[in-house]
C-alpha positions, 0 to 999 in steps of 0.5 A: 464105188468099190465099197458099195460093190463089197457090200453087195457081193458079200454073200455071193461067192461065185460072183465075187470069185468070177469077177476077180478071176476076170479082172486078173485075166483081163489086166494080168495084174496079180497085186490088184486081184489079190487086194480085191480078194482081201477087200471083197471076199475076206473083208480084211484090212489092206495095206497102204501098198495094196490100196495103191495097187487097187486105185492105180490097178482100177485106173489103168483097167478102166482107162482101157475100157473107156473110149479115147476117141470117136463119138464119146471121148473120156479124158484121163482125168475123168476116168473114175467119173465113169467107174459105175459103167466099168463095174457094170461091164466087168460084172456082166462079162464075168458071169461066164468066167471060170473061177478055178484059178482063184484058190487061196491058202492061209499062211500063218506068220507065227511060228507054231513052236513059239506062237510068236511072229516069225522073224527069220523064217527057215525050213528044216529038211523033211519038216513042213513047219516053218521055224525061226532060225534062232529057235533051230539053232538053240535046239542044235546047241542044246544037243537036241537032235533034229533028223537031217538037220545041221547048221548047213542044212537049214533053208531060208523060207524066202516065200514067207520072208517076202510076205513078212516084209510086205505086211505090218507086224499086226497081221499074223495070217495072209491069204496066199494065192496058190493058183499061179500059172507061169504062162499067165500074161504079164501085167500090161493093161492092154485090151479092147473092150468087147462092147461100146460105151453105149452098150456098157452104159445100158448094162447099168440097168441090171446093177442098180446098186452101183448107180447114184440114187437120189436121196428122196427116192430112199424114202419110198417103201421097199427100197432095199440096200445097199445103194449109193447116195451122195452124202456131200458133193465129194463123198459117196456113201452106201445106203443100208436101211431105213427106220420103218416108223420114220422113213426119212431117217436112213442108215448109211455107211460113210466110206470116208469115216468108216462109220454107219451114220443116221441121215435125214433124207430131206436135209440131205436132199436140201444140202445137195439141192436134189429134190428129184424122187426118181431116176429121170436124171443120172449124174456122176457128179453134183453140178455147180451150175445149171441152165434152166431153159424155159419154153413159153407157149404162145397162141 
């Protein structure tokens, strides 16, 4: 689901920033917002820890948005089955959100003086550049005068240290969120949605790209991606486009493999036992069983 939102919002900067700003305000979870920014806005890889932040952050956020009692009860284990409803709600509510708080600054993790990744970052009084401690110490030992700098005046760059310790060696630049507000509420995930589940579900009509699309519907002329489509019972992919000469052949992004694949919609529909070509039925999971009710007309 997140992958499809990424494709759709790729060139809609205002929508992306507003949605992330709303999620940050709603959840108070900066790691979740930071990770979503890198994934949705920068299309940069996220670390394993950030993947955990996304999955767990979205789970707790969606859990608070979905009802626990009343006519519609969503069990804890079924939260992600209703993720499309939650995304539609977030996108809708974020339309009027102020995104001024979403400001980032690229922080280089390389020392400009050596072009090597920083190991023990330090700052020298009066100089904005970050150095490696060994580099500064060598300069002092060689008798090179650095204004206002002695062994005692060297200061650890703890902000850069934290970033270095949290990222793998392959990453040399990090988009740092610089709009931190000390008055921002801490992460609690305690909230009351402004709309009922029925109202949230109705908003799905405005965001067709986060609904599961029946495979055969993708054969129709004029169907534009991205759209979600089941590639198997447990795997949802993203429909991108199709071959105009052979409309049954579609290009899909397989979120599990990370590859773009060519799929025959007829074979896919047969595999999924989905022979409908419209949106008469909306399902979140391919059913294993079905009950057919036959109505016999008598004279």
